[in-house]
Every structure is written in structure tokens, then in C-alpha cells.
N, C-alpha and C positions, 0 to 999 in steps of 0.2 A: 504493500499500500504506500502511495506517495504521501508526503507530509500534508499537503493541502487537503487531500481526501481524508486523512485521519483527523485533522482538526475539524472539518466539517461533519464527520461522523460523530464527534463527541458533542458537538452542540446541537445535533438532531434537528436539522432543518425540517420544517413542516409548513407548507402552505395552507391557507384556510380562509381568509375573509377577503372578499373582493367586491368591487362595485364598478359600475359603468357611469361615467360622468359625461354630460354634455354641458359646455359652457358657452356663453355667447358674449362678446365684448359689449361693454367693459365689465370686468369681474376681477375679484380677488378674494381668496378664501385662505384661512389659516388651518392647518391640519396638525393635530397632535393625538396619537392614539396610543393607549397603554394596554399592557396584557390584561388588565382587568376589564376593558372595554370589549375585548374580544373573547373573554373567558367562555360564554355560552357557546361559541362557534369554533374555539381553538384552545380546548382545555389542556392545562399543562404547560403552556408556553410562558417562559419568564422574561423574554426579551422579544420585542417586535422590530422587524426591518421593513419600513414602508417603501414602496416604489410606485412609479407612474410611468405608464407607457402611453405616448401620445399617438393615437390612431390617425387623427385628422387635425389640422391646423397647427398652432404653435402656443407656447405659453413661457412665462419666466418663473423661475423658482429660485428661492433664497432661504437659507437658515439664519438665525440671529447672528449678526456680527459677520456674516459671510457675503461673498460677492454674488450678484445675480447671475443665474445660468440660464441661457436660452435653450429651450427644448423644443425640437421640431418633430413633425410626424416621422415615426420610424425610429425615434430615439427614446431611451429610457433613463430616468433618473432615480437613483436608489439612495436612501439615507440609513447606512448600516448602524449608526448609534441611535437611531430613533429620535433625532432632534426635531422639535417642532418646526414647521416650515411654511412659508407663503407660496402659493401658486396663483398665478393670474396673468391676465392680459397687460395689467398695469399695477405694479406693486405699490404705487403711491396712493391707492385707493384704501379707504377704511376697509380692513378685511372682515369677512364674515366667517364665523367659525363653521368648519365643514360639518360639525355635529348637528348645527341648526338647519342645514339644507338637505341632509341625506334622509331618504325614506326608503321604506321597504315596500316592494311590490307584493300586494297580498296574495296574488295568484301563485307566486313562485318562491317568495321569501328572499329574493335578490335585492341587494341594496342599489339604489340609483341616486344620482344627483343631477338635477336640471336647474341651472342658475346662470344669471347674466342680464345684460341690458338689451339683448335682442339683435346684436350685431353679428359679426363673423363668428363661425362656429369652431369649437375645438373639442375633439371627442378624446377621452382619456380612459384607459383601463387602470384602476388603482388597486393595488394588492398589498397585503400585509402578511409577510412571511414570519412565522413563529419559531422560535429556537429556545434552548436552554440558556441559562445565565452565561454571559461571555467572560465574566470575571476570571482572570487567570489564564485564559486561553490566549496564546501568542497572537492569534489572528485579531483579537479585539484591538490591541495597541497598534497593529499594522494598518487597519483600515482607516481610510480618510473619512471624514464627516459626509462627504458627497461623492457618489460614483455617478459619473455621466457616461452613457454607453450608447453608441451608435449602432442600433441593431440592423442597419442597412449595409454594413460593412463586415468583412471577415469571413472565415469559412462557415460560421454558423448563422450568417445573415438571413439566408432564405427561410430556414426553418423557424427562427425566432419571429420574423415579420409575419410569416403565413400563419403560424400558431396564435400569435396574439390577435391578429386581424380576425381569425376564425372565432377565437374566444370572445372578442369585443362584439361580433354579430350575435354570438349565442347569448351573451349577457343582455344585449340590447333587446333581443327577442324574448328573453325571459324563459329560455328552455331549461328544463331539469337537467341536472348533471353538469351544467357549465362550470360551477365552482370546483368540481372535482378535476375536470380537465385542466383548469387554470392553475390549480394548486401544484400539480406536477410541472407544469411549465414554468412557474414561478421558481422552483427549487433549481431547475436547469439554468434559468436566466441568472440567478444569482451566481452560480459557479462560472457561467460564461463571462459575466461582467468582471469578476475576480481575474480570470485569465487575461481578459483584454487590458485591465489596469496593470497587471504585472508586465505584460509585453510592452506597454507604453512607458514604464518607469524609466527615467534617465540613468545612464551608467553610473553616476555618482551618488545615486540614492542608497540609503541604508535602511535597515528594518527587515522584519521577517519575510515580507513578501518580496523584497529586493533579493534576499538570499536565495529565492527560488530561481532567479535569473542566472546566478553563478553556479556553473556546472559542478564545481567541487562542493560547494556549500549545500547545494541542492541534493547531491547524492548523500552527503552527510546526514542531512535532515531526514531523507528518506530511510536511511539505515537505522537511525536512532528510532524513528516511528515504527518501522517494520518489525525491528527486533528489540523492542523496548526492554525486555527482561534480561538481555544479554549483559554480562559484566564487562561493559565497554571501558576502554582506556583511550586517551587521545592518540596513543600510539597505534592501537588496533584500528581506530577509525581512519587515521591518516593512511595507513597501508591499504585499507579497502578503497579508499577514493584516489589513491595515487598521489598524496602529498606527504611531505615530511610532517612530523608532529608540530614543529614550530610554526611552519607555514599554514598549516590547516588551523591551528589555534589562532593565529593572527587574522586569517581571512575571516573565520567564522565569527570571532568576537567583533571585528569591525563592522560586519554586515548585520548580524542578529543582535549585537549589544551586550552578549555575555558569552563566556567560554562554553564550549560544547558539553563538558560534563555538568555544569550548573544548569544549562538548558535541560539536560536529561533529567536531572534530579527534580526540577520544577515540573516537567511534563509527566513524570511518573506519578507525582502527587496529584496532578489534575486528573489523570487517568483513573487513579484510585478513588478520587472524589466522584467522578462520573459512575463508577461502579457501585459505590456506596449509596449513591442517590437513587440508582435506577435498577438495582438488584438486591437479592437475598444472599449473595455469595458470601461465604465465611470470610472473616478477616484473613486468615492464614492463606487461604486461596488467592485473595486479592493481592497480598503481599508477594506471593510467588509470581503472579501474572505480571506485575509491574516491576519486578526485579530486585526485591528485597530478599536477603538471605534468611530473615527470620521475621516472625511477627512482631517480636520486640523492636528491632530495627525500624520496621514499618511505623510502629507506634510513635517512636521517638521522632522520626522524620516529619510525620503527619502533623504531630502536635507542634513542632517548631513552626510549621507553615500556617496552620489554622488556629493555634492557640488551645485546641481541645484534642483529646484522643479520638481516633476513628470511630470508635463504637458511639461516643457521645455525639460526634458530628453527624453520624448516620440518624440518630434518634431526632435531633434538631431538624434535619432536612426532611424527614418523614413527617414530623409535625407541621412544617411549613407547607408542605405539598398537599396535606389532607384538606378535603373540601369543606 
């Protein structure tokens, strides 16, 4: 398994809440959706990733303190950290809360927005991708606040465009099952947008996603994620990727922001927390699966990171997840 797929597996992406919006100029709305807002339709999600695909027309988007982003038909804008954001034909207009203008079609249960001053039309498919908490996941710190993705370009352009246009027509017509189709598309779209973002990163960029562009660091990350329980040393890892110990340590630390073994130790704890939250696997088994030689060593490392032993942390997580 490659490192990006492993991180996405652990946060458990799940698409779930969608709406079809038709705006006419002039218009401006403010959107801010929490996991609690989507709980009836997306139970278990602890973090939301909203996105908007423009089917027809154009709009401007902006997060607080951010620069405006022009989004045209065939483009997608994604907000990985779920920042509240403005959307509109003119962002200097007093914004209307999206929650005030959204309504549910009684015959299908689908969410729709029809709003604006009657001028030029913009059609948007809005989706909300759910996932587990991003705390501690290396992907969280690496993601920018806004991902702007042109779905008209690249090898995946044709299926993304045709899939969203099909889904938009389905949503507009209120056909049953449209939400299920779009849920799967939204998960693929998020992965494709990450790939696009990584490919466009400048050579001098640092961070976890930038590490995926470096052939040596990317291979090292893949090995650490694929064989997480192995008793790695930097010497062993260097031999596997074809670099000396010192060269790999320097390259990895410069791009990722910490040495390989410290990264591995943190990822083992995150994997263990994922297992504790989502399974009944015994502690000793979890310790073995993530690379600890004993349950006692696992307990010490986990408590250093989270402040409580794994058994107590599991109990707390279970209480928080209870309905």
C-alpha cells in the first residue's frame, strides 16, 4: 500500500450529503457545515470536507482572510479543513446563510437551493465528504485550506466531468439513488484532487505531500506504511531505497519535517488509535500489529503521546462515539 492510500484508509472517507444548487446573479451565500448538521445522514463522521462542482456558469469563492478564487464550469473547489466560506457572483453583497435557503424536496428527500436575483444562471453540485478526525494524521497538516481543481484537464478529466454532469442531472430531476452515486464519485474526486495538487507542487515545496514527489522519500514512506511493524532502522530503510543513511535522513527530514524513525513512531501511535477506536482487538494484538515488542512498551509510548493509557483512551473514545 502506498503512503497516501494508507492515510486515506485511516481517516475513512465517506461521501454522504449532497445538494443541487441553482443561483442567478446577483447572489452571495455563506456556507458552514458541521458534522452535527449532517449526523442524520452521515452518522459517525467527525470531520467534514465540503466541495462544490460548477456544472454551468461561474462563481467566486473565498475563506476568511483568504484570496478570492474564481471557479468556472468544469472546476471543483474543496475546503479540506472545513473553513466557513463565501460563494457568490459578487462577494461584496451581504451574504445569506446557506442554511436559510436550502430546502428538501418532499418527493425524494434531496436537498436543493434556488437563490438569486434572476440574472445569469450558475448551477453547482455541493457535496460534503465525511471522515474520521484528522488530528495527528500527517495529511491534515499537509493539506492547504483550499484545493482548486480543474476537472477538464488531466487523465481523469473525462470521467470526472461526465460523472458530475450525470449526477447533477440526476439530482435536479430528484431521482432516487442519486446520492449513492455521488457519494462514490466524491471519494474518488478527493483522491484525484490530491494527486493533482501533488503534481503541481513546486520543486522547493516541503511537507508530507511534497515528499510524495521525491522518488527516494516516497519509496521510504511507502515502505514504512506497508511494513509498519518491521523493526526499521534508518540504515535498513536507506538500503531499501538506495541511499546512504545520512543522505536519506537529511532528505526525509528536510521534506517531511522530522526524521524517519520519529515519523514512524508517531504513525504507529495513530494506527493504534485508529484500531482502538474502531475495533475490539485486544491491546496485545494491536501492539504487535503496529510494531511494539510488548504490550508494556506500547502502553508507555501511547501514554506519552495521548496522556492516558490505551485502555482508558479506548473507553473515552467509545463514550464520545455513543449516540
